N, C-alpha and C positions, 0 to 999 in steps of 0.2 A: 593406347593408355597415355594419361600424360604425364608430362614432367611435372615434378613439384615445383612450385611456383617460384620459388627461391634458386632454382637453378637454371642454367642454359644447358644444352647438351656437349658444349666443350668444359664447362664446369664440371658436368656431371661425370664426363668421361676421365677426367682427371682424377677424381675423386674415387671414382671404382678403380682406377690402377693403382692407388694411396693403398687401398683397400687388400687388393693383391698382395703388395708388399708387405702388408701389415702380416697377413697371413704366413708369409713364408720367410719372415723374421729369423734370423741366421742363429741370434743369442737364443731366443725362446724356443725354437724348434728342437735346437741341440739340447738344451737344458732337458726336455721332456724324455728323449731318449736315453741322458746320461744316469737317470733313475732305475735304469736297468740293469746297468753294468756293475760287474763287483765292485765293492768299496776296497781302498788301500791305494798304494802305489802305482802311478801310471807315469810312462815317458810318451809324450805326444809329438806328432809331425802333422802340421796344420799347413795346408797349401790350397792357393785358390783365392777368387776376390770373396768369399766369405769367411775366411781365415780369423779374422780378427774377432767378429761375434762367436763363432763356433769356438775358440779359445777362451774367450774371455767366461762361456758358459762351463768348461771344463775347469776353469779356473774358480767357481762361485758354488761348482756342484757340492752339497752335503756328502764328506764321504771319500770323494774323488783327492787323492793327494796328487799332486803334481810333483814329480821328482827333475824332470826336463823338458823343454818344448823346443822344436826347430820349426819356424815360421816361414813360409813363402808367401808373401802378399805384394799385391801391387801398389800399398803405399808406405808410408814411412809409419815406424811404430809409434803409436801415442805414448805420451811422456811416463805414463805410471807403468807401463808396460817395458817400457826402454830402463827402468829402474831395476824391474825384477832379475835378477841373477840368475834366475834358470831358464831364461827365455834368450836363445839366440834368433833374431828376427833379420831377414832379409827382404828388403824391399828389391823386389825382381820385375824383370821386362815381361811385358805382355803388350799385345799378342805375339811379339817376337822374344825370344830368350834371350838375355844379356849374362854378363858375367857373373851377375849377382844369382841369376839363374843356376850357374854351375857353381857358385860357393854354397848354395843352399842345398844343392843336390849332394855334393862332397860333406857337408855338415852333417846331413842325413845317414849317409853311410858311415860316417864317424861314429855317431851316435849309436847305429844298430851294434856295429863291429865290438865297441868297448861295452857293450851291455851285458851283462850277465843271462845266462841262458833260461833263467827263470823271471826276468823283467819282463815287464807288461807293457804293450804298445798300444795306443791308441791313436789311429789314423783317422784325420776331420779332410775331408775331400769336399771341393766344390768347383764348378767350373772356372777356368783358367788356370788349374794347377798343372796342365801339358807343359804349358810355355814357363811358368814360374818357377818348376821345381826340376832341374834337369841334370843327369849324370850320363853322358853323354859314352857310347861305347869306345874302346880304344882305336885312337887314329880318328874319330871323327870330331872335327873342329868346331868350334863355335860358330864360325862363318859359315859353315855347311849345315849346321842345323838351322840358321838363319834365314841361308838361302832355302831350304826346303821346306822351311813352315811359310815364307812368304810367298811362293810357287804354288802350294796347297791351298793356302787362303784364298788366291786370285782366281783359282781353277776353278770355284763354283761347286767344289765337292763338299758334302755333307761332313759334318763334325765326326763322325763315326770312319768315314773312310779317311780323314785326315788325322786321325792319331792311330789307325793301322798303319801309317807311313811313319809317322813320328816315332813308332812305337819299336821299328827296325834299327832305329838310331841308338835307342836308348838303354842303358842298365837298369833303368827304374820303371820304366813304361812295363804293360803286358805281363804284369806280375813280377818283374824285377827285385820290386821291394821286397814281395813277399818271400821269396826264393832267398832273400837277404837274412830276414827276420827268422826263416827255419823255423823251429819249434817254439818259438817264443808265445807266449799266450797275447793274442792280438786281436784288435777288433776294429772296424771300419764304420765310420759315420758317415753319410751323404749326402749334400746338397745336390741335386740332380738337376742338370742342365741339357740332358738328352732324352730323347723319345724310347720310351719303353725303361729308362733307369736303369739300364744296361750295366752292372759293375765291371765289365769290361772295359768299357767306354768313359764312363765318368774319371775326368782328371788323367786319362791316359791309363784308367786300370793298374796302377802299382802293385796292388793288392789280389787282385783277382788272377787265381788258378782254377782251370775248373774242376780241377780233383782236389783243392785244397781244402784247407779246415779253416780258413780266416771267415769270419762270420761278418759281411754288410747289410746295413741298415739305412734305407732312403729317409732323412728325417725331414725333408721337404724336395717340393718338385714343383712342374709345371701344373701338374693336376689339383694340385693343393692350393696355387694360387688362384686357378678358374674357381674352386669351390668359395674361396675368401672371398672372389666378387660376388658370386652368385648369393653367398647369405647376407653381404652387404645389402645386395638388393632387394634379396626379401624383406630386410628389417625396413627399408624404406619403400617396401608396398611398390617394387617395380620389376616388370616379366624380365627373367635372363632365360638366355637361350645358348648353353654351350653347344659348339658347335664343332668340338673335337680338335684334333691335330693337325695343325701347319707342315708343308713340307713342299719342296721342290723351287723352282725358280721365283724369287720374289715378284718380278714384274706379272707374271701369270697369275699368281695367287693372289694379287693387289685387284687384277681385272677381275678374277673370278668372285671377288668376294665381294664388289661393287654391283657386280652381275645381281647377285644372291639376295643383296639386301633391298634391290625394287621389289622382290616378290617375298620377301620376309615380313612376319607378324612385327608389330609396334614392340618398344622395348631394347634390351641391352643383347648383343649376341658376342660369344668370345669365342676366339680360337687362340692354341698356344703352342710352340715347337720354335722351330728354325727355319728358314728357307735361305735360298743360296741367291748369291750374285756371282756372276762368271764376269771379270774384269778386263775390259781391253785395255789393250796399252795404253792407250790415253786414255783417262779418265779424271772425274772430277771428284768432288767429295762427299762424303754420304757413306749410309750403312745399308743393309738390308730390310731394315724396319724402316726407313727414310725412303727407299726404293719402291717398296709394297706400298706405302702411303700415297705416296704419288701417282703409282700405279691404278691406284682406287680412284683418286682423286678423276684422274686424266681420264678415265672411263666413264666417270659421270656418277654425281653423287646427287641423290632426289634431296629438294629445299626440307631444310629441318633436320637432314642427317648428319651424322659426324663419325669419324674413323679414327681412333688412335691407334699407333702401332709403335710401340716402344720394348727396348732390351731391360728385363726386371734388373740388370746390374747396373742401369743408369748410364750403360755406355752402348752406341749403335755402329760401329764400324770404325775407324781409327781416331774420330774426334771424340770430343766430348760431350757429344749431345747422346740423349736416351733414345732419341726417336722422333714423330711429329705427330700433329693431332690436324688432319683435314676435314674440309665440309665441303658444302656445294658451292662456296665462294673463291674456294684455293684457286682453281683456275683461271678465274678473271682477273686475282692477285697478283698470280706470277707473269701473266701476258702486259698485266699494268706496269710492270717492271720492266717489259722489254725483253723478257724470258718465255722459250717455247716450252712447255712442259714435255711433248713428245721428243725432242733434243735431248731433253736434260736425261730421260728416261734413258735413249740409247748410247748415251756418253757416261753414264753411272755416276750423273752430276745431280741425284735429287737435293743434296744438302743445299745446293745454291739455290736452287729453283724455293723449295721450300722455307730457306730464309728470306727470301723476298717478299714471300705472301705470311710472314709471320708465326708461321704454322710449326717451328720446330719446338721441342719439349727438351729441357734441361733440368735436370734433377739431381744431377751430382753423382758420385758411387753411392749405390744402396745398400753395400754391405752384404748384399745376397746375389744370388743367380740361378735362374731355374727356367734360362731360355727367354724368347720373346712372348708377349701377348698383343694379340690385338683385339682390341674392346669397341665395338660399332652401336651409336644409337639410330635406331630405325623410329623416326616420328610418325611415318604413316601417313593418314588422313585426318588422323585425331584433331579435331579444331580446338581442343583445349592444351596441346600440345606446345611449348616454344618454339620460335623459330630463331635458329642463331643468325 
């Protein structure tokens, strides 16, 4: 099928990614869910990369009276929220916890312990909360937390396995906050960045106990982002094929996607989830999305095809890059700069190679977090399709 004449495949993919982010906007998605909560006073704990948008929804919700809020987020508090005496905002560390993470955890513990037994708590969770909000077990130091987290992130383990081990060091994770809340009426709204939206895993599962009574509701997830792309594509008259969940090593996934695209029908193709990267002792720059995109390019994309791989939080790996957008010319552009794509993959230095090709995508923080998206354009043999 043809690409609209005003578009190129690369522009088309960036527009599709934007449609995904609109579909999982933290403020709007949380606002819809808040309409089902009982009216009256609530105390709020908001933690994660979507904390600001989720908190603003609570502040704006008709009939929801904010008594107090503790917020753990990766960014500074906006000026209007700094002036609100009800809000204690902690700009905490991610992906490694820092002193502010511990301060945020201590503030949550104090807020709960000082609240009357009838106080209602609203917990707003999103990806990143595991590092941003922490109250370690007695004897566990910040250095120990940071060392364990760095080791787990470099190991190539999936996020659920990482969170299970981190929970063994924490008084808040794995239901720790739920136990401290006791019988206080509580509700949890989640923006999920994990496969299956498991409440035991999102944000470290602070309020999840298997036989507990705290209700959890997912307000946005990766599937919703893919639905947003599909709806946008349908409105534009573009065929869209949802290929499901991504998992496993990023390099293998990129190669498999490139191979599948050779046989795929024309149109957009979507994948969502999180792949993994096992870092060697000496490694370069980049993240799992950049590794996947470079692997796809190195495996070979047909002329007219393109692939975007980005984190929906706007951050892929330790840097500030969201991901990458590659096409059939990416490898030649990398080699023209004197770099070897395969060597970059082996050294986990995809970011350096993709920067040489001009293929990095920078969105800045998006204010949401529903894992990663891979969106590919398959031009096929359609003579009306544009060639980038």
